[in-house]
N, C-alpha and C positions, 0 to 999 in steps of 0.2 A: 481332333480325329482322335482320342485317345486309344490306343492299341495295337498301331502298325508302323513300326518303322525300326528304330535302332535299340540294340540291346544294351543295357546298364548292368555292368558288372563290378564286382570287386577285385581291384588289381593290385599287382603286386609291384612295389618300386623299391626294392634292395632295403637299404636301410630307413628310407624316409617312412614308409607304409607298410601296413600288415597287410599281407595277401591272401585272398579268400577266392576259392573256386566255385562257378555254380554248379549245384547239384543237378541230378537227373530224373528227381521225384516230378510227376507230372499229376495234372487232374485230367479227368476224363469229360471229353465233348459229347453229348448225346447225339445218335447217330444222325439224325435228320432235325436237330434243333437249331433255331437262329445261332449263327456263330458269333460269339461275343468277341469284343475286342481283346487283343492278346494280354493285357494287363490285367484283365479279369479272369480270363482262363488260358493260363499259361500251361499247354498241353504239347505233347509230343508231337513230333512232325507226322508220324506215321497216324497218330488219332486225327490229325487234320487232314490227311490224306483221305482217310476214311470216310470223314465228314463230307468233303468233297465229291467222293464216289457216290456218297448216298444222296447229294443235293444234285450231281448229274444225271442219277436215273429219273428224278422228279422231272428234270428239264427235258430228258429225252421223251418223258411221257406227255409233256405239256410245255412246248418251247416260249409260250407267253407268259410262262409263270415269273412275275419280275423278281418276287422275293428268292425264289430258287435261285436265280441269276446272282443276286446280291449275295447270298450265302455261300454259293459256290465259289465266287471271285474271292470273296473274304478267307475263306477256308485254304484256297490254293496260295494266296499271297502268304497266308501265315505260315504255311509250310515252306516256302521258298525263304521266309525270312530266316526262320529257325535253319533252314540249310546254309544260307548266302551269308547271313548277317544284317548290316546296316539296310541294305537293298538288294532287289533281287540280282542274282547273276543274271549272264547273258542268256544261258538257256531258260532258266525260269522265266526271265522277263520276256523272251519269246512266246513262252507258253500262257502267259498272262495278257499279251498282247493279242494272241488269236482269241482267247476268251472276250475281249472287248469288243473285237471285230465280227465276232457270233453274236453278241448283244446288240450291236448298230444294225443288225438284221430283224433279229427276234422282238427287241423290246428298245427301239431307239430313242423314243421320247420320255422315257421311265426316269423316275428318281434312281433306281439301281444303276441304270447305263451312265447318268450325270455323276453318282457317286463314286462308281468303279472308275470311270475316267478320270477323274479328280485325283483318286487314289493313284491310280497306275502312271500319273506323269510325273510322281515324286517331287512335287512342289516345283514344277517348272512353271514359267510363264503362262504358258499354251494352256495349262492344268486348272488355272484358277476360274476361267468363266465356267466350267463345269459344276465347281464348287458353288459358283452364286447362282447357277440354274437350280443344284439341288436344294439350297437353302432356300429358293423360292416355292419349291415344292413341298418341303417339309420343315418350314421355319422352326418349329417346336423340336426337330432332331438334336439332341443335345452332342450327339457325335460329332456335329460339323462346326459347333461354337469356338473350340479353340483352333480351328483353319479359320475360321472370319476373323479372329483376332488377329493370327497371322498374316492374313490378307491386308489388314488394316496397319500394321507394322510396315509391310513391304510398300504399302501404298503412302506411308508417311501421314496418315489420316488419322488426328488425334482424337476428333469427336467420334469415329467409328470405332477407334481403341476403347476408348471409356465406354462406349456403350456395351459392347462384347464383354467389357470386365465385368461390369455389374449384371450382365445376365448370367455369365458363368460363376460369380459370386453370390447370386441371389439362388441359383440351382445347386450350388454347392458341389460342383462337379470336379474339384480339387479337395481331398480331405484336409482337415485341419493339419494331419501332419506331414503333408506333402507340402503346405502354403509354410508352415513352419519350416520345414527344412529347406525351402528355398531362401527364405529370409535369413536363415543362418548361414545359406552360402553366400549370399552377399555381405554378409558382416564378416566372411573369411577373407574378402578381398580390400587393400587399403584404398585409401581415397583416389579416385579418379585412375581406379585399374581398369584392366580390360579382363574380359573372363570369356574362355571359351567353352561352350554348352553342348549338348549332344543330339536331344530330341524334345520330347513334349514336356514330360513332368518335370524336367529340369530348367525348361526355358520359358513356357509360357507363363507360370505363376511368378518367373522375376519381370516380365512385362506388366503383369499384374501389379506386382507391389510397385514397381516404377511408375506407374501411370497415377496410382495413389500418393506420389511423392516420395516414396522410401529409394534411398540410394539410387536416384540418377545420375550420379556420378559415373556409375560403372557401366561401361560399354558392354555389349554382349554381341559375340559371335556363334551363332548356332551354326554347328556343321551340318544338321538336318536339313537347312533351309538354303543350302548353295545350290539348290536348281534352278533358283530364281535370279535371273539377271537384275531384275529390280533390287534384291538385297544385295547385291555384288555392288550395285552403284550406291546403295547405301551405306555401306560398309567403307566403301573407298573415301565416302565424305566424312563419315565419322572417325576413320583411322588416319586420313588424312596421306593417303595413298596413292601411286599410280595406277592406273587400269593394267591388269594384268597381274597383279601383285597376289589378290583374291581370285581364286580359280573355281569357274563354274563346274559343279558336279565333282569337285577334288577335294576331298576332305582332308587327305594326306598333306598335299601340296600347300593348302591354306594353313593347316596348322602349322607348318613348318614356318610360312611366311610370317605369321603373327608372332610363333616363336622370336624370329628374328627382329622384331620391333622391340624387344626386352631391353635393349640399349637405350631406348628413349623414355621407357615407360614401364610400369609396372605389369606384368602379364601375368594371368592365372589361368590354370585348366580346373573345370570342374571335377569332381572324381569320378564322376559318371561318364567320361571321355574314354574310348576305347584304348587300351595300352597299344593294338597294332598300330594306331596312328601317330603314336608318340614317336616311334622310332628313337634315334639316338638320344632324344630330349628327357627320357624317363628317369635317368639319374641326376637330373638338373632340376627336377621339380622337387619343392620341398612342400610338407603339408602344413597348412596353416588352420585347418578347420575341416569345411567340406570343401575346400579349393587347394591346390597347390601353386605356389608362386616358382617361377621359372627364374634361375639366377645361374650366371656362369661359374661364379665362385660359391664355394661352400657356406651356407648362412645357418644361422642358429635360429631355427625356426620353431623351437620349443617355446621361447618367450611371446612371440606373436599367438602361437596356437593356444597357450595356457590364458593369456588374455582375452582372446576372442570367445573360448569357451567359456571362460568363467563369468565376463561381465557382458559380453554382447550376445551370445547366444540365449533364445529362449528354448524352454524344456519343458513345456507343459505337454507335449503330445510326442515327443521323441521316442517315448516307447510304445507305441503302435505299432501294427502289424503291417503296414504299407512296406512294400517292399525295397523302396528306394531309401527307407531310413536304415537298412542294413548297413548302408556306406558309414553310419556314425562309428562302425567298429574300427576304421582306419584311424581316425585320430585318436580315439578311445584307448587304443593299443599304445600309442606313443604317451600319452598322458600318463596311463598306469605307469609304465616304466619311470617316467617322470616321477610322479608323485612317491613311489617307494623308494627312489634314488635321494629324496630329501626329507623322507619320513613323514610325509601329509598322509597319514593313516587314514582320516575320514574321507578325504577326498579320492583316496586310492579304493576304497571300500565301495565308495558310489560308482566310480567307473567300472569296477570289478560286475558290480549288479548290471549296469547295463549292457556291458559285454556279453555276459552270461543269456542275458534276454535276446540280445541280438543273435546269438549264435544258436538258438532254437528255432529261430525264424527257418523256413525252408527256402533255400536258396537257389530257386528254381529259375529258368530264365525270365528275364523281366522285359518285355517288350513294349516300346512307346515310340508315340510319335513326337 
């Protein structure tokens, strides 16, 4: 369900990476138009609140209007995420719960009720039956397909995973630039490494690539999926850790726990993971491309970064306007300094052009599942 969850930012990591802050420019959402996923229409919180008020007026006039309930919930949730971050805070979650309660009386058997109930559950195990109901009602609704892929992963169902990968690929739900970005992320991680990711656009394509046989050696830990106890059990088996090490609905504690595994295996964080979750680990993360390797001791990451960038990265679509591709700025800035220091003018010029192009992109909030 592309569009509602955690925010991808460009972060600051001292000497390791170049920081960029999200801007405040927004696009406008039509007052009573269908509410698109936030990654398609990254608007301001006030704009979403206005849209929600308009949809609420339609509901007040006709409480059986399923589409009005659907768009009202989506607008309210979008506003909540732009205020609170990766998941709604206590007050906003209470407001969303109240909407679900009203929907249970007004449109209890509808697609909208099942869709919103699933989203409202924040990927808890209890939420997935609503997802399965929704996909039965609207099997061609592509908004649900990446969530069905997630369900297949959590169920450890390889055949279902392949089915949804094919459907998502055939429909081209993720752009070529997003797929290339994720391929390059995997190629920023050494053999048998562990990669922490954040949400949808930096996670679903990784599983798609792995299902096709690419870099299956990398273990993925998606912070947005920690609402599921199925996922916790899956990670415990993959990481060979005792119950309780990976925390249900606790991204911060889980991030720290995974970092503590660094003595026995190579641990990486995707560039999309919020700095707020990293705490005291930020200065021990070294950029190796589109991921950062955790190390207690200082390491010369430029050698690995340059090798990955020059030899392993695909570069056909990285100048696209997809918001996640702005994260190329981080490794590019490090490489520019390196190439300038060794007198590699041609490489430095190429990097300079990429940096200039990425800096023209609007750094608006980018919300993803």
